[in-house]
N, C-alpha and C positions, 0 to 999 in steps of 0.2 A: 376507381371511385364510384361509390353507389349513386344510384339515380336521385335519391333524396338529397344527398350532399351536393351533387351537381346542380340540382334545382335551387338550393339555398344560396350557393356561391354565385350562381347566375343572377339571382335577384339582387344580391349585394353589388355585383358589378354593374347592373343596370341603375341602382339607386346612386352609385358614384358618378356615373355619367362621365367617365374619363374619356379624354381623346387618346388615340393610339400613342401619341408622344408622352402624355402624362402617365399612361399605363407603363411604358417603358422606363420613365425616370422612377416610378414607384417600385418596379422590380429591381432596378439598380440600387435603390437605397436599401432594400431588404437584403439583397445579396451582400452588400458592403457591411451591413450590421452583423450578419452572421459570421463574417470572417474577422471582424475587428474584435478586440478585447476591451471590455468595459469594467475596469476594476471598481469594486464597491468599497464601502467604508471597512477598513481592516482594524481590528482591535490592537491596541498599543501593547498588550500584555507580552506578546512574543518578540517585539522590536528591541532586542538586546544585543550586547556584544557576543561574539560567537560562543565563548566558554559559558557565559551565563545563560545563553539560549539552550545549550546542551543540558545544563543543570535543570532549567525549567522543563525540558522535555522529560528528562529522567523522573523528576518530581511528579509531573502530571501522569506519566505512564504507570509509575508504581501505584498511584492513587486508584487506578482501575485494575489492580492486580496483574499488571505485566511484570514478569521477571526481567531484570536487565543486568547485564554486566559489560564492562568496558574492556576491550582488547588493546593491548599496547601496539598491536600490529597484526597483519594477517597470519603470521606464524603461530600466533597465540589462539587463533580461532578453534582449531580442532581440539586442543586440550580443554578449552572452556566448554565446548559442546559435550565432550565425553564426560567431564565432571558434572555437568548439569543432569545428564542422563542418570549418572550414578546416584546423585542426591535425591532424585525423584523415583528411584527403583525402577527405572526404565531399561530395557534391554539396550546393549550398545549396537543399535541397528537403526538406520533411517534411510528415507528416500530423499534424494537431493536434486534440486533443479539442474538441468544440463546447461546451466549458464557458464560461459567460459570464464567470466570474472571471478567465480568461485574457485577456480583451479589455482589462484595465487596462493591460497593456503595449502600447506603441506599435510594433506590428509593421511599420508602414509606414516606420519609421526604417531599415529594412534592405531596400532596394527589390530587392536581388538574391535575397533569401529567398523561395522560392516555398512557399506554405502551402495545403494542402487540409485543410478541416475535416471530420471524420467518423471512422470506424473504419479500421483498417488493412487492406490486402490484400497479396497475394504480392509486388507490385512495389515496395512501400514499404520504403526502407532505414532511415528515421528516424521514430520516432514520439514524440509529446510529449504528456504529459498531467499532471494535478495529482494529487499524493499527499495523502492525508488526514491522515497523521501520520508523525513519525519517531521511532524508538525509540533512545534514547541508549545503552542498555546493550549493544546488539549492532550499531548502525548500520543497523538494519532500517527499511524503509518499509512503511506500511499503505496499500493501494490498495483503494478501495471502488468497485464498479462501479455504473454508472448510465447513463441514456441520454445524459448529457453527458460521461461518462467511460468510453468503451468499453474493455472488458478487453484486447482484442487489441493495442491501442496499446503496452502494456507487455510483450508476448510475441512478436508476430509480427515486427516489424522487428529487423534485427540491432543497431541502436542505439536504446536507450530513453532519453529525456530526461524527468526528473521535476522538477516546480516544487514547492517546499515552503517555507512560511513558517517562519521561525526560531521563531516563537511556537507552533508545532505540534510542536515536538520535546519529547517527554515522556520520563520515566525508564524506563518498562516497557511491556511488551505489554499488560497489564491496563489502563493508563492510556490507551494508544492506543485500545483498544476503548471504554473509558469516554467518550473525547472523541467518537468516532463516534456512539455511542448518545445522548449528551446533545444532539447537534446534530440528529440525524435521528429518534430514537425507535424505530428499527427496523433490522433487518439487511437488507443488499441481497442480490441473487441470488449475488453473489460477493465475498468478502473475501480479499485476499491479502497475506501478509507476504512481502516481498522482501528478501533479503540478498545485495547484490552481483549481478553479472551471472550468467547461467546457467553452470554448470560441471559437469563430471563427471571422476571419477578412474578410471572403469571401463575405459578403453581403455589397455592396457599400463601401468596405475598412473601414467599421466602426466595432469596436470591440464589439461583442455581447456575452454576458454571457449566459450560459445555452443552448448552441446550440445542444450539443450531450450528455448532462448529467446534473449534478446539477448546478443550478444557484448560490447557496451558498455553501461554504466549511468552516466549523467551526471545528477547532482543539482545543481539550481540553488537555492541557499538564499537566500531573500528576507527581508530585515530589515523587519518591519511598522512599525518606527519611522520608516521612510522612505516609508510609505504603502502597503505591500503588503497 
């Protein structure tokens, strides 16, 4: 702590004129506040039945140029990914997160699809990883970093593919955070909310995709009732 900051805080403590007991109680209140969760007012738009919530997520995501396709189960994921690459004239090649949950899909069903597991580098055109949650009210995705889900997969390649279970589509940002905290009990080094592909309107007031991240965002929604 700098000398100037110490001096300012010291004057504040003197002005408060707390007894040691009062100081202890104040510290306890602050510690409790930082560990407790305080939900704010949550918009009603996403508070829907599960299938309607999925429909709203798809509608909102497509409104911001997110490509979406729904898979009947994990067995359909490799074929959907391969077809998407062909439709966009992309090579049948991608770097995929070393997330064990992605192994449930039979990637060997697409023998022409070349897959490397790990994080992305400059040469990678397509990255694939797992999303933590989807937010119905805005079509946003929550991405949580970990050793199995490198952050660069969602930002460095020009095309980002995200796999998301339909049972992980929640109404609001707050519920997405709750879902992550309930499952992990902690915050990762990086939590990112992503709404559509990267864009900017700073250049001649024209919308440009891929300005600071992927030019394409493709979400594969997997129905857990089919075993996802």
